[in-house]
C-alpha positions, 0 to 999 in steps of 0.5 A: 477465466484468465490463465494463471489465475488461481480461483476460489474453490466453488464451495467457498465461492458460492458461500461468499456470494450467498453471504453478500460479499460478492455482488456480481457487479464489476468495478467499472459498472459500480463507477457508472452507478456512482456517476449516475447519482453524482453527475455534477459533483467534483470527483477528483482533484490533482495538481493541475485540474478538477473534474466532475463525476460526469467529466471523469466518466466521459473521459474514461469512456472515450479512453476505453473506446480508444483502447478498443480501437488500438486492439486492447481486449478483455483480459489483456494486461496493461502496465499502468505507470502513472503518478498521482494524476487524474489520468490515472483514475480515468485510465483505470476506469476505462480498463475496468470498463472493457475488461482489460487488466491494469498492472499497478506499477509505482512511479518509482519503478524503473527499467528493470521492474517495469520489464519484469512486470511487462514480461511476467504479466504478458502485458500488451500495452504500457501507459506512462507520463512523458516525464515526471520528477525529472525522469523521462518515462518515454526512454524507459518505454523504448527500452522495455518495448525492445525487450518485452516482445508482447508489449505492442503499444505505448501510451503517453500522458503529455508529449508523446513523441513517437508514441500514442498520446493519451489525449488522443484516445480521450477524443475517441467516439463513445461506444457501447461497451460489453458487460464485464464478468465481476468474477474475472480478474480486475487488476494486478497489484504488486507484492510488497516484499523488500527483496527480489522482484515483486509478484503479481497479486490478481484481484477480481472485481468482486473481491476488490469491490468488497475490499473497498466498500468494507474499508469505507464502512469501517472508517464511516467514509461515504459520499460526504468524504474527501480522500487524500492520496498522499502516497502513490495511488497505484499502491493498494492502500491509497487505491482501494482501502478505500482509497481514491477508487473507494472515494469514486465508488461511494460518491466522495472526492479523491484528492491526488497529492503530487507529493506527500511533503507537509508544505504541499499536503497541508494546504490541500487538506484545509482547502479540499476538506479532507476527511481521510488519508493513509500514511506509513508511520514515518510519514505520519511522524514527519507530518506531526513534527512539521505541524509544530511549525506549520499549523494545520487543522486536521481535527476532522481527519482520520489517518489510517496508518499501516505498512509497518508497525505503528507502536504506542509512542508513535501513535501518541506523538501523531495523535497529539501533534496533528490532533486528528483521529488515528486508525491502526491498520494491518493490510496486505495486497494479497487481501486481509485487512485488520483495522481498529474501529472508530469507537475503539478505546485508545488502548486498542488503537495504540497497542493493536492492529485491530480486528479483521474487517470481514466475518469470514476472514479465517485467521490462524496463528501457527508455530514453525511446524504449522501447529496453531499456538495458544491464544495470546502467543506469537506465531506466523499469521495465516489467513484465507477469506473472500478478498484474500487471493488463493495464488499469485498470478502465473507463479506456481512455484511461489504459490507452493511456498506461500499457500497451505494445501487448504488455501491459507496464505502464509503472510510471513508476519509474526502476530498474536491475537488478544482475547478480544480478537484484535491482532498484534503484529510483532514483526516479520518472520524473516526479520529475526536477528540471531544475536548472542545465541538468542533470536531477536525481533528487529521490530520489537527493538525498533519500537522501543527505540521509537519512544526516545524523544530524539528519534523520528524513525529507526531501523534495526538490521543484523550484520554477520559477525564472528563473535556475535552471530549477527551484530545489531546495527541500528539506523536512526533518523533524528527529529528536527529538534534533536538534529540541531541539539548541542548534545548528539544522540549516542549509542550509550544513551539509546541503550540506556533508554531501552534497557530502562524500558525493560528490554533484555540486554541481548536485544541492545544494539551494538552500533548506532548510525545516524542518517538523514533518512531511511531507504524505502522500497517503491511501496514505502517499506524500509529497504533493509536489504540496502541497509544490510549492504551498507548503501546508505551514506553515513554522516554521524556515528 
């Protein structure tokens, strides 16, 4: 087993195998099985090409051979730093097939993040593009290789200069590959925190395959499905929930969008017959707004919305604006996924994040002392199960803080459970603002603000204040109509609106800052650290 990986206890591992959650088949073999069923069918589409299952398998097989020729071996870590291109899929499959472990870096990561990932994973290789969106990744690779002594190889998609071209690996002779143990680590995802450097999340072939297939089952995604990766495909949601990788394993089609803007993805949706995609709430609202001026037929599309709270008013605006089906999702790279079902009544989709996808997802909601709270009350969400990790990779100090002695993962999210078993996420444990002697959930205030017709996106942060403990500072992105309106949105109007909705007076914001957009982390979460530090330009108060 990989050093630094925390395995499930043997009794639980045996239980998960007996229950059929873990099938003992590696992700590379699952892809090969899908290829055998669909050789001539289109597997993937990106901005420049379209490949069949047989073509993708041939490319992946030759890259696998080329990686072996470089000296890449099972359990070696490889930083995979590619945007939404077919080479991401073929390289990922190649690494799975030889038992090497991709470290799923995001396209927006730069030198500091990639150096951290290379060092903390002990990566021996880096795979990136020559250039993407005006940035030269080869120079980044030079700087990282200089400071990461284990990094021996740099492979580049495009003009490689002194490095190894991926196209050269893709011309390698095919060879017979040794079988891969499905209980081994398959990939390292990145934690989605908004502060500090990301932690590495080790997902095994067994547990991630279950994650993929169960997510596909919940949304009825099968070999007739077409998945649109609108956000970066290395992110867990776009990769394996069921994501682009899920599309390949069930025999569907993966469509990799170069960017998530409506003018780019709307034609893709209609041309490729997209049936499923995954969005963060802000992007879903942007699409709904854009559809008023740029009509698109999304009647056959299901949108999974997650990453941050997607409240009732936002669900209604997106559902009405896009005429699509909405699934409300809570998911973490560490494992647990809760998901509304396609046959859930609207009130469940609008007001909850649904139920866990696995019968053996164990859920606890606890108070500050670690005691379980009564049903319906709010506390911190703890979980363990067959696809939730037992520890971050090579991070014993983090693990002591993040996991209970009996293996429950502390999500850091505040939640409550309804009597029907649905989870309602109420905010982040650390996103509580101390205001006027009271505790205020930033996410609760944001949910009320988002019901205002002039507001497209919102974020509340606490700013230290001698008189108020912390000042409630509200950042707002306006809708297109509101931005052009003669009467600007004011702090007084916002306070009156949310007070009329029944919000307590101590939860009303003290300051309104209207901005063109909110800063986001590479995984799409609002970067509240930047907001607290005032790093966003203001253009109206």
